[in-house]
C-alpha positions as CSV (number, residue, x, y, z in Angstrom):
1,M,21.5,20.2,-16.2
2,A,23.1,17.7,-13.7
3,N,23.9,14.2,-14.5
4,K,22.0,12.9,-11.3
5,L,18.4,11.9,-11.8
6,F,15.6,11.1,-9.5
7,I,13.7,8.0,-10.3
8,G,10.1,7.8,-8.7
9,S,7.2,5.2,-8.8
10,L,9.4,2.2,-8.6
11,A,8.2,-1.3,-8.1
12,Y,9.3,-2.5,-4.5
13,S,10.9,-5.4,-6.1
14,V,13.5,-3.4,-8.1
15,N,17.1,-3.5,-6.9
16,D,20.0,-1.5,-7.7
17,D,21.3,-3.9,-10.5
18,E,18.0,-3.8,-12.2
19,L,17.8,-0.1,-12.1
20,K,21.4,0.3,-13.4
21,E,20.7,-2.2,-16.2
22,F,17.5,-0.4,-17.2
23,F,19.2,3.0,-17.4
24,E,22.2,1.7,-19.5
25,A,19.9,1.9,-22.5
26,A,20.5,5.6,-22.3
27,G,24.3,5.6,-21.8
28,S,26.9,4.9,-19.2
29,V,25.7,4.6,-15.6
30,V,28.0,5.7,-12.9
31,S,25.7,4.5,-10.0
32,A,22.2,3.5,-9.3
33,N,20.7,3.2,-5.9
34,V,17.3,2.3,-4.7
35,I,16.5,3.9,-1.4
36,M,15.6,1.5,1.4
37,D,13.7,2.0,4.5
38,R,16.1,1.6,7.5
39,A,13.8,0.0,9.9
40,S,12.1,-2.4,7.5
41,G,14.8,-2.9,4.8
42,Q,12.0,-2.5,2.2
43,S,12.4,-0.3,-0.9
44,K,10.8,3.1,-0.4
45,G,9.7,3.2,-4.1
46,F,12.3,5.8,-5.3
47,G,15.9,6.0,-6.3
48,F,18.9,7.8,-7.9
49,V,20.8,7.2,-10.9
50,E,23.9,9.2,-11.9
51,M,24.7,9.1,-15.5
52,S,28.3,9.7,-16.8
53,N,27.5,13.1,-18.4
54,D,24.8,15.8,-18.8
55,D,23.9,14.6,-22.4
56,E,23.3,11.1,-21.2
57,A,21.2,12.3,-18.3
58,A,19.0,14.3,-20.7
59,K,18.7,11.3,-23.0
60,A,17.5,9.1,-20.1
61,I,14.9,11.8,-19.0
62,K,13.6,11.9,-22.6
63,E,13.6,8.3,-23.5
64,L,13.0,6.5,-20.1
65,N,10.4,8.9,-18.4
66,G,6.9,7.0,-18.1
67,K,8.5,3.7,-19.4
68,D,7.5,0.5,-17.8
69,L,9.9,-1.1,-15.3
70,S,8.9,-4.3,-13.5
71,G,5.1,-3.5,-14.2
72,R,5.2,0.2,-13.2
73,A,5.5,3.4,-15.2
74,I,8.5,5.2,-13.6
75,N,9.0,9.0,-13.3
76,V,12.5,10.2,-14.4
77,S,13.5,13.8,-13.6
78,E,16.6,15.8,-12.5
79,A,17.5,15.4,-9.0
80,R,17.4,18.4,-6.9
81,P,20.0,19.0,-4.2
82,R,19.2,17.6,-0.7
83,E,17.7,20.1,1.8
84,E,19.2,20.4,5.0
85,R,16.8,19.7,7.8
86,P,17.2,20.3,11.6
87,R,17.9,17.0,13.2
88,D,14.7,17.4,15.7
89,S,12.5,18.4,12.9
90,F,10.2,15.4,13.4
91,R,9.6,16.3,16.9
92,G,8.7,20.0,16.4
93,G,12.2,21.3,16.7
94,N,12.6,22.0,20.4
95,G,13.0,18.3,21.7
96,G,11.5,19.2,25.1
97,G,10.0,16.7,27.2
98,G,6.4,16.0,28.2
99,G,4.7,17.2,31.3
100,G,4.1,14.0,33.4
101,G,1.1,12.0,33.9
102,R,-0.4,12.9,37.2
103,D,-2.1,16.1,38.2
104,R,-0.2,17.6,41.0
105,R,-1.8,20.1,43.1
106,Y,0.1,22.2,45.6
């Protein structure tokens, strides 16, 4: 088991400090980060917590999964490694331009 946890279903009002404080009930927290939207600056409703060791991470999953944090039952699970995605994946991968607007006849 890894000591990095994925935290889902966070209330949008939860910040890094609140998340860290909540998880300290299960042990020593190395870091706690709520993921924010770059454009709006608002929380995306999930985050990551890194515990100091695997035993504390397992304890956090067992004791805190489904518990209420700021009015919402949170989901706590082991974080999976980040998948590498092509930079242009949101455009279909080829990054090609569009065809123009007028109908040109030759």
